[in-house]
C-alpha positions as CSV (number, residue, x, y, z in Angstrom):
1,X,-16.4,-41.6,6.1
2,X,-13.6,-41.3,3.6
3,X,-10.6,-39.2,4.6
4,X,-10.4,-35.8,3.0
5,X,-7.7,-35.6,0.3
6,X,-7.5,-39.4,0.3
7,X,-7.7,-39.5,-3.5
8,X,-5.3,-36.6,-4.0
9,X,-1.7,-37.8,-4.7
10,X,1.2,-36.3,-2.9
11,X,2.7,-34.8,-6.1
12,X,-0.6,-32.9,-6.6
13,X,-0.5,-31.4,-3.1
14,X,3.1,-30.5,-3.6
15,X,2.3,-28.7,-6.8
16,X,-0.4,-26.7,-5.1
17,X,1.6,-25.6,-2.1
18,X,4.9,-25.3,-4.0
19,X,7.0,-27.4,-1.6
20,X,7.8,-30.9,-0.6
21,X,5.2,-32.6,1.6
22,X,6.5,-34.7,4.4
23,X,3.3,-35.5,6.3
24,X,0.1,-35.8,4.2
25,X,-1.8,-36.3,7.4
26,X,-1.0,-32.8,8.5
27,X,-2.2,-31.4,5.2
28,X,-5.4,-33.4,5.5
29,X,-6.1,-32.1,8.9
30,X,-5.3,-28.5,7.9
31,X,-7.7,-28.6,5.0
32,X,-10.6,-30.5,6.7
33,X,-13.6,-28.7,8.0
34,X,-14.9,-29.9,11.4
35,X,-18.3,-30.5,9.7
36,X,-16.7,-33.1,7.4
37,X,-15.6,-35.5,10.1
38,X,-16.9,-37.2,13.2
39,X,-13.8,-36.7,15.3
40,X,-13.6,-32.9,15.2
41,X,-10.5,-32.4,17.3
42,X,-8.3,-35.1,15.9
43,X,-9.2,-35.0,12.2
44,X,-9.9,-31.3,11.4
45,X,-8.2,-28.0,11.5
46,X,-9.6,-27.1,14.9
47,X,-6.4,-27.9,16.9
48,X,-4.1,-26.3,14.3
49,X,-6.3,-23.2,14.3
50,X,-6.0,-22.9,18.1
51,X,-2.2,-23.2,18.0
52,X,-2.0,-20.8,15.1
53,X,-4.0,-18.2,17.0
54,X,-1.8,-18.6,20.0
55,X,1.4,-18.2,17.9
56,X,0.0,-15.1,16.2
57,X,-1.0,-13.6,19.5
58,X,2.6,-14.2,20.8
59,X,4.1,-12.5,17.8
60,X,1.8,-9.5,18.2
61,X,2.6,-9.2,21.9
62,X,6.3,-9.4,21.2
63,X,6.0,-6.7,18.6
64,X,3.9,-4.4,20.9
65,X,6.4,-4.9,23.8
66,X,9.4,-4.3,21.6
67,X,7.8,-1.1,20.2
68,X,6.4,0.3,23.4
69,X,8.3,-1.6,26.1
70,X,8.5,1.3,28.6
71,X,4.8,2.2,28.3
72,X,2.3,2.0,31.2
73,X,1.0,-1.6,31.9
74,X,-2.6,-0.4,31.2
75,X,-1.5,0.4,27.7
76,X,-0.5,-3.2,27.2
77,X,-3.8,-4.5,28.5
78,X,-5.7,-2.2,26.1
79,X,-3.5,-3.4,23.2
80,X,-3.8,-7.1,24.1
81,X,-7.6,-6.7,24.5
82,X,-7.9,-5.1,21.1
83,X,-5.7,-7.8,19.5
84,X,-7.7,-10.6,20.9
85,X,-11.0,-9.2,19.6
86,X,-10.0,-9.7,16.0
């Protein structure tokens, strides 16, 4: 199977995202659906999505803790459970 974005030149991707592209492979993975490739983990956005979800969860937890740091631990559990259900 042909790699996604294989025909798209670097300058075109840079024009779309508005910044210099150092690693076209990263953009290919970020814009490739798991259904489009045989190697789902290595060639699609699955791994990047997992990492992004973890980073977003960390940011939300840091915000909740900075906002209500002295709250009861049960409150944190309720907030984290609500955050992870999105």
